C-alpha positions as CSV (number, residue, x, y, z in Angstrom):
1,M,-45.7,-87.7,-44.6
2,E,-48.1,-85.1,-43.4
3,T,-47.9,-86.6,-39.9
4,L,-44.1,-86.3,-40.0
5,N,-44.3,-82.6,-41.1
6,N,-46.8,-81.9,-38.3
7,Q,-44.4,-83.5,-35.8
8,T,-41.5,-81.4,-37.1
9,D,-43.5,-78.2,-36.9
10,S,-44.5,-79.1,-33.4
11,V,-40.9,-79.7,-32.4
12,L,-39.9,-76.3,-34.0
13,E,-42.7,-74.5,-32.3
14,T,-41.8,-76.1,-28.9
15,K,-38.1,-75.0,-29.4
16,N,-39.2,-71.5,-30.4
17,D,-41.5,-71.3,-27.4
18,N,-38.6,-72.5,-25.1
19,L,-36.3,-69.8,-26.7
20,H,-38.8,-67.0,-26.3
21,T,-39.4,-68.2,-22.7
22,Q,-35.7,-68.0,-22.0
23,I,-35.3,-64.6,-23.6
24,E,-38.3,-63.3,-21.7
25,A,-36.9,-64.6,-18.5
26,I,-33.5,-63.1,-19.1
27,T,-34.8,-59.7,-20.1
28,T,-37.0,-59.5,-17.1
29,Q,-34.3,-60.6,-14.7
30,K,-32.0,-57.9,-13.4
31,L,-29.1,-59.9,-12.1
32,E,-28.4,-63.7,-11.8
33,R,-25.4,-65.1,-9.9
34,V,-23.8,-68.5,-10.8
35,K,-21.1,-70.5,-9.0
36,S,-19.7,-72.0,-12.2
37,F,-20.4,-70.7,-15.8
38,R,-19.4,-74.1,-17.2
39,E,-21.9,-76.1,-15.1
40,Y,-24.6,-73.4,-15.6
41,A,-24.1,-73.6,-19.4
42,F,-24.2,-77.4,-19.4
43,G,-27.6,-77.3,-17.8
44,K,-29.0,-74.5,-20.0
45,A,-27.7,-76.2,-23.1
46,G,-29.6,-79.4,-22.1
47,L,-32.8,-77.4,-21.6
48,N,-32.4,-75.8,-25.1
49,R,-31.0,-78.8,-26.9
50,G,-27.8,-76.9,-27.6
51,D,-29.6,-74.3,-29.8
52,Y,-27.2,-71.7,-31.2
53,L,-29.7,-68.9,-30.8
54,S,-30.1,-69.6,-27.1
55,L,-26.3,-69.7,-26.8
56,K,-26.1,-66.2,-28.4
57,T,-28.8,-64.9,-26.0
58,Y,-26.9,-66.2,-23.0
59,L,-23.6,-64.8,-24.2
60,K,-25.1,-61.4,-24.6
61,W,-26.7,-61.7,-21.2
62,I,-23.2,-62.3,-19.7
63,A,-21.6,-59.5,-21.8
64,D,-24.3,-57.0,-20.6
65,G,-23.6,-57.9,-17.0
66,H,-26.9,-59.6,-16.1
67,L,-25.3,-63.0,-15.5
68,V,-22.3,-62.9,-13.1
69,D,-20.4,-65.1,-10.8
70,D,-21.2,-65.2,-7.1
71,T,-18.1,-63.1,-6.2
72,Y,-19.5,-60.1,-8.1
73,N,-20.2,-57.1,-5.7
74,E,-23.0,-55.1,-7.3
75,N,-23.1,-52.1,-4.9
76,E,-19.3,-51.6,-5.3
77,Q,-19.5,-51.8,-9.0
78,L,-22.5,-49.4,-9.1
79,L,-20.5,-46.9,-6.9
80,L,-17.4,-47.2,-9.1
81,K,-19.5,-46.8,-12.3
82,Q,-21.3,-43.7,-10.8
83,Q,-18.0,-42.1,-10.0
84,V,-16.8,-42.6,-13.6
85,K,-20.1,-41.3,-14.9
86,N,-19.7,-38.2,-12.8
87,K,-16.3,-37.6,-14.2
88,L,-17.7,-38.1,-17.7
89,Q,-20.4,-35.6,-17.1
90,T,-17.9,-33.0,-15.7
91,K,-15.6,-33.4,-18.7
92,E,-18.6,-33.2,-21.1
93,E,-19.6,-29.9,-19.5
94,E,-16.0,-28.6,-19.8
95,K,-15.9,-29.7,-23.4
96,E,-19.3,-27.9,-24.1
97,K,-18.1,-24.8,-22.4
98,L,-14.8,-24.7,-24.4
99,E,-16.6,-25.4,-27.6
100,G,-19.0,-22.6,-26.9
101,E,-16.1,-20.2,-26.1
102,K,-14.3,-21.3,-29.3
103,R,-17.5,-21.0,-31.4
104,N,-18.1,-17.5,-30.0
105,A,-14.5,-16.5,-30.7
106,T,-14.5,-18.0,-34.2
107,E,-18.0,-17.0,-35.3
108,V,-18.6,-13.7,-33.5
109,T,-15.5,-12.0,-32.0
110,K,-13.0,-12.7,-34.8
111,P,-15.3,-11.6,-37.7
112,T,-16.2,-8.5,-35.8
113,I,-12.5,-7.5,-35.4
114,E,-11.8,-8.4,-39.0
115,N,-14.7,-6.2,-40.2
116,K,-13.4,-3.3,-38.0
117,I,-10.0,-3.6,-39.5
118,K,-11.5,-3.6,-43.0
119,E,-13.6,-0.6,-42.2
120,L,-10.5,1.3,-40.9
121,Q,-8.5,0.3,-44.0
122,D,-11.4,1.6,-46.2
123,E,-11.3,4.8,-44.2
124,I,-7.6,5.3,-44.9
125,Q,-8.3,4.8,-48.7
126,Q,-11.2,7.3,-48.5
127,T,-9.0,9.8,-46.7
128,K,-6.4,9.5,-49.4
129,I,-9.1,10.0,-52.1
130,D,-10.4,13.1,-50.2
131,L,-6.9,14.5,-50.0
132,A,-6.4,14.0,-53.8
133,E,-9.7,15.7,-54.5
134,N,-9.0,18.5,-52.0
135,T,-12.3,17.7,-50.2
136,I,-10.9,16.8,-46.8
137,Q,-12.4,18.7,-43.9
138,T,-9.5,20.1,-41.9
139,G,-11.5,22.0,-39.2
140,Y,-9.3,25.1,-39.6
141,Q,-10.8,28.3,-38.2
142,L,-9.1,31.6,-39.0
143,E,-10.5,33.5,-36.0
144,K,-9.1,30.9,-33.6
145,Y,-5.7,31.0,-35.2
146,F,-5.5,34.8,-34.9
147,M,-6.8,34.7,-31.3
148,Y,-4.1,32.2,-30.3
149,A,-1.4,34.0,-32.2
150,G,-2.4,37.4,-30.7
151,L,-2.4,36.0,-27.1
152,T,1.0,34.3,-27.8
153,I,2.5,37.6,-29.0
154,V,1.2,39.6,-26.1
155,L,2.4,37.0,-23.6
156,S,5.8,36.8,-25.4
157,F,6.3,40.5,-24.8
158,Y,5.1,40.2,-21.2
159,L,7.5,37.3,-20.5
160,L,10.4,39.1,-22.3
161,F,10.1,42.1,-20.0
162,F,9.3,40.1,-16.9
163,Y,12.4,37.9,-17.2
164,A,14.5,40.8,-18.2
165,S,13.4,42.7,-15.1
166,A,13.8,39.6,-12.9
167,I,17.3,38.9,-14.2
168,Y,18.3,42.6,-13.7
169,A,16.8,42.6,-10.2
170,S,18.6,39.4,-9.3
171,F,22.1,40.2,-10.6
172,F,22.5,43.9,-11.5
173,R,20.4,46.0,-9.0
174,N,22.6,48.0,-6.6
175,A,21.0,48.1,-3.2
176,G,23.4,50.9,-1.9
177,S,22.7,53.1,-4.9
178,I,18.9,52.6,-4.5
179,I,19.0,53.6,-0.8
180,A,21.2,56.6,-1.6
181,T,19.0,58.0,-4.4
182,A,15.5,56.7,-3.4
183,G,14.8,59.4,-0.9
184,D,11.1,59.4,0.1
185,D,10.4,56.6,-2.5
186,I,12.5,54.0,-0.5
187,A,9.3,52.2,0.6
188,L,8.5,51.4,-3.1
189,Y,11.7,49.5,-3.5
190,L,11.5,47.5,-0.3
191,D,8.8,45.2,-1.6
192,S,9.3,45.6,-5.4
193,I,10.0,42.3,-7.2
194,F,10.5,44.2,-10.5
195,D,12.9,46.9,-11.6
196,V,11.2,48.6,-14.6
197,K,13.6,51.5,-14.7
198,G,16.6,49.2,-14.8
199,I,15.6,47.4,-18.0
200,F,14.9,50.7,-19.9
201,T,18.0,52.5,-18.7
202,A,20.9,52.1,-21.2
203,S,23.8,50.1,-19.7
204,P,26.1,47.3,-20.8
205,S,24.3,44.9,-18.5
206,L,21.1,45.1,-20.6
207,V,22.7,42.8,-23.2
208,I,23.0,40.0,-20.7
209,V,19.5,40.9,-19.3
210,Y,17.7,40.5,-22.6
211,L,19.7,37.6,-23.9
212,G,19.0,35.8,-20.6
213,A,15.3,36.5,-21.0
214,F,15.4,34.8,-24.4
215,L,16.9,31.7,-22.7
216,F,13.5,31.1,-21.1
217,F,11.8,31.3,-24.5
218,A,14.2,28.7,-25.7
219,I,13.4,26.4,-22.8
220,G,9.7,27.0,-23.5
221,L,10.0,25.8,-27.1
222,I,11.6,22.5,-26.2
223,P,8.4,20.7,-25.3
224,H,6.9,21.6,-28.7
225,N,9.7,20.0,-30.6
226,I,10.2,16.7,-28.7
227,E,9.3,13.5,-30.5
228,G,9.7,9.8,-29.8
229,K,8.2,7.3,-27.3
230,N,9.7,9.1,-24.3
231,K,8.1,12.4,-25.3
232,K,6.1,12.8,-22.1
233,I,9.1,12.2,-19.9
234,N,11.3,14.6,-21.8
235,V,8.6,17.3,-21.8
236,G,8.1,16.8,-18.1
237,L,11.9,17.2,-17.6
238,A,11.9,20.5,-19.6
239,I,9.1,21.9,-17.6
240,L,10.8,20.8,-14.4
241,G,14.0,22.6,-15.5
242,A,12.0,25.8,-16.2
243,F,10.4,25.5,-12.7
244,I,13.7,25.1,-11.0
245,A,15.2,28.1,-12.8
246,D,12.1,30.2,-11.8
247,T,12.4,29.0,-8.3
248,L,16.1,30.0,-8.0
249,M,15.3,33.4,-9.5
250,A,12.4,33.9,-7.1
251,Y,14.7,33.1,-4.2
252,K,17.4,35.5,-5.5
253,I,15.0,38.3,-5.9
254,D,13.5,37.8,-2.5
255,L,17.0,37.6,-1.0
256,G,17.9,40.9,-2.7
257,I,14.8,42.5,-1.2
258,H,15.7,41.2,2.2
259,D,19.2,42.6,1.9
260,L,17.8,45.9,0.9
261,K,15.6,45.9,4.0
262,I,18.7,45.1,6.2
263,M,20.5,48.1,4.8
264,A,17.4,50.2,5.4
265,G,17.1,48.8,9.0
266,V,13.6,47.4,8.6
267,A,14.5,43.7,7.9
268,D,12.5,40.9,9.6
269,A,14.6,39.0,12.1
270,D,13.0,35.6,11.3
271,W,13.0,35.9,7.5
272,C,12.7,32.8,5.5
273,F,12.2,32.7,1.7
274,Y,9.5,30.1,1.6
275,T,7.3,32.2,4.0
276,S,7.8,35.3,1.9
277,I,4.9,36.5,-0.3
278,N,7.4,37.9,-2.8
279,F,8.9,34.5,-3.5
280,Y,5.5,33.1,-4.6
281,M,4.6,36.3,-6.5
282,V,7.6,35.8,-8.7
283,L,6.6,32.1,-9.4
284,L,3.0,33.2,-10.1
285,F,3.9,36.0,-12.5
286,G,6.8,34.1,-14.0
287,F,6.3,30.3,-14.2
288,C,2.5,30.3,-14.3
289,A,2.5,32.9,-17.1
290,Y,5.2,30.8,-18.8
291,L,2.9,27.7,-18.8
292,V,0.0,29.7,-20.2
293,W,2.2,31.0,-22.9
294,G,3.3,27.5,-23.8
295,Y,-0.3,26.4,-24.0
296,M,-1.3,29.3,-26.3
297,F,1.7,28.7,-28.5
298,E,0.8,25.0,-28.8
299,M,-2.8,25.8,-29.7
300,M,-1.6,28.3,-32.3
301,L,0.6,25.6,-33.9
302,R,-2.2,23.0,-33.9
303,E,-4.7,25.4,-35.5
304,K,-2.1,26.3,-38.2
305,R,-1.5,22.6,-39.0
306,K,-5.2,22.2,-39.7
307,K,-4.9,24.7,-42.6
308,N,-2.7,22.2,-44.4
309,G,-4.8,19.2,-45.8
310,D,-1.7,17.0,-46.0
311,V,-1.1,17.4,-42.3
312,K,-4.7,16.8,-41.4
313,A,-4.8,13.7,-43.6
314,S,-1.5,12.5,-42.2
315,L,-2.9,12.8,-38.6
316,I,-6.1,11.0,-39.6
317,I,-4.3,8.1,-41.3
318,K,-1.8,7.9,-38.4
319,G,-4.7,7.5,-35.9
320,L,-6.4,4.9,-38.1
321,K,-3.2,2.9,-38.5
322,E,-2.8,3.0,-34.7
323,D,-6.3,1.6,-34.3
324,I,-5.6,-1.1,-36.9
325,K,-2.4,-2.0,-35.1
326,T,-4.3,-2.4,-31.8
327,L,-7.1,-4.5,-33.5
328,K,-4.5,-6.7,-35.2
329,S,-2.9,-7.3,-31.8
330,E,-6.3,-8.2,-30.4
331,L,-6.9,-10.5,-33.3
332,S,-3.5,-12.2,-32.8
333,V,-4.3,-12.8,-29.1
334,L,-7.8,-14.1,-30.1
335,E,-6.3,-16.6,-32.7
336,S,-3.9,-17.8,-30.0
337,K,-6.9,-18.4,-27.7
338,I,-8.7,-20.3,-30.4
339,I,-5.7,-22.6,-30.9
340,E,-5.5,-23.0,-27.1
341,F,-9.3,-23.9,-27.0
342,E,-8.7,-26.5,-29.8
343,A,-5.8,-28.0,-27.9
344,Q,-7.8,-28.2,-24.6
345,I,-10.8,-29.7,-26.5
346,K,-8.5,-32.4,-27.9
347,I,-7.2,-33.2,-24.4
348,I,-10.7,-33.4,-23.0
349,L,-11.8,-35.7,-25.9
350,S,-8.8,-38.0,-25.1
351,Q,-9.8,-37.9,-21.5
352,L,-13.4,-38.7,-22.4
353,E,-12.3,-41.7,-24.4
354,Q,-10.2,-42.9,-21.4
355,L,-13.2,-42.5,-19.1
356,K,-15.5,-44.4,-21.5
357,K,-13.0,-47.2,-21.6
358,E,-12.8,-47.1,-17.8
359,L,-16.6,-47.2,-17.6
360,E,-16.6,-50.3,-19.8
361,N,-14.0,-51.9,-17.6
362,R,-16.0,-51.0,-14.5
363,M,-19.1,-52.7,-16.0
364,L,-17.0,-55.8,-16.4
365,N,-13.3,-56.4,-16.7
366,P,-12.5,-57.4,-20.3
367,D,-10.3,-60.3,-19.1
368,A,-12.9,-61.6,-16.7
369,L,-15.6,-61.2,-19.3
370,S,-13.6,-63.2,-21.8
371,Q,-13.0,-65.9,-19.3
372,N,-16.6,-66.1,-18.3
373,L,-17.8,-66.2,-21.9
374,T,-15.3,-68.9,-22.8
375,S,-16.1,-70.9,-19.7
376,F,-19.8,-70.7,-20.5
377,Y,-19.2,-71.8,-24.1
378,M,-17.1,-74.7,-22.9
379,G,-20.0,-75.9,-20.8
380,W,-22.3,-75.5,-23.7
381,L,-19.9,-77.4,-26.0
382,Q,-19.5,-80.1,-23.3
383,Y,-23.2,-80.8,-23.7
384,L,-23.0,-80.9,-27.5
385,N,-20.1,-83.3,-27.5
386,G,-22.3,-85.8,-25.7
387,T,-24.9,-85.7,-28.5
388,D,-25.2,-86.3,-32.2
389,L,-26.1,-82.7,-32.9
390,T,-23.2,-82.1,-35.2
391,S,-24.7,-79.4,-37.3
392,E,-25.8,-77.5,-34.2
393,K,-22.3,-77.8,-32.8
394,V,-20.9,-76.1,-36.0
395,R,-23.5,-73.3,-35.7
396,C,-22.7,-72.8,-32.0
397,E,-19.0,-72.6,-32.8
398,E,-19.6,-70.0,-35.5
399,T,-21.9,-68.1,-33.2
400,F,-19.4,-68.0,-30.4
401,N,-16.5,-66.9,-32.7
402,D,-18.6,-64.2,-34.2
403,F,-19.7,-63.0,-30.8
404,M,-16.1,-62.9,-29.5
405,Q,-15.0,-61.1,-32.7
406,A,-17.6,-58.4,-32.2
407,Q,-17.0,-58.1,-28.5
408,F,-13.2,-58.1,-28.4
409,N,-12.3,-57.8,-32.1
410,Q,-10.6,-61.2,-31.9
411,V,-11.4,-64.7,-32.8
412,A,-11.5,-67.1,-29.9
413,I,-9.1,-70.0,-30.1
414,L,-9.9,-73.0,-28.0
415,N,-7.5,-75.7,-27.3
């Protein structure tokens, strides 16, 4: 009995040694080509007495691409696999870049914008509290207000008399009367762009003269009362209208001076209004002073508004709401970008899956692999059919079906 056990142990040790030898040979071998998997399996099954563990080792060897048929082109397969690997690496880099941008947008930029919005909303609430407690700092300065108001009043009187004089000189000055009564003072009138005596001498024309002067004040008030999104355009048009009116008046005054010189016999033969100094003097003392008056008037109004806390608070809140609106717009754009990043990442993940499948196919075509495995098993089974190793045949069949199930997620069916 002991001798029989020793013989059995010896057989098992021999079988295990053969198995380890086969595994070691397979693992150290890079690539082996065979003409027929069936014939090759028949021979190997004989060497291993149809052992199911040896069968499993050879099946794995075939699946890993170390045992191939003689039509297999290794260099071509390596090149194709490398191309797919390069595509995989490129897509992985794209995915990492997009994930980094998404992470930065989600974890850094978005919280920063949301915090800014919250801070501005808190500022609005604090401004309302300060207004209710009458502690809001308006920045109003009394001396500035009086300075702007004083300059505005002085310039108003100046412009009133300037435009009254200019209108009188343009439309009501009588050149013939001036020449007849000027005497030795005729030289004073030949280059005079103003007629001070005319606007202080009682006559029916003074009504038109002074009412016309107030027309320019009305034009000057227009820019300070325009609202809406086209405010800048409308203000520009109002200023342009005032400039055109001043230009026409300057031309009319210079033309009147020229006519006066013709009657006095001292006119320039090549006179042209745009080369006359009188034309530009009227624009300088009229339109430029008009712009300065408009600026002083605006500064006076701004300083006056500061005195009222409601107005100041309204301006502060309006500015804060504009900032919040801008930030919310940025946040909306950012959220759209995050959604776009997620969509792009999903597309790349899908492409990566396709490339991985392509790489697996490049390693060995699934149909060809299944055929090679089946052919090998058929050769192994052919050997077992010629022996009385019934239990080993059953284990080999289970081993083959389990391997095919794991490899292709399907049970092999042999006819």
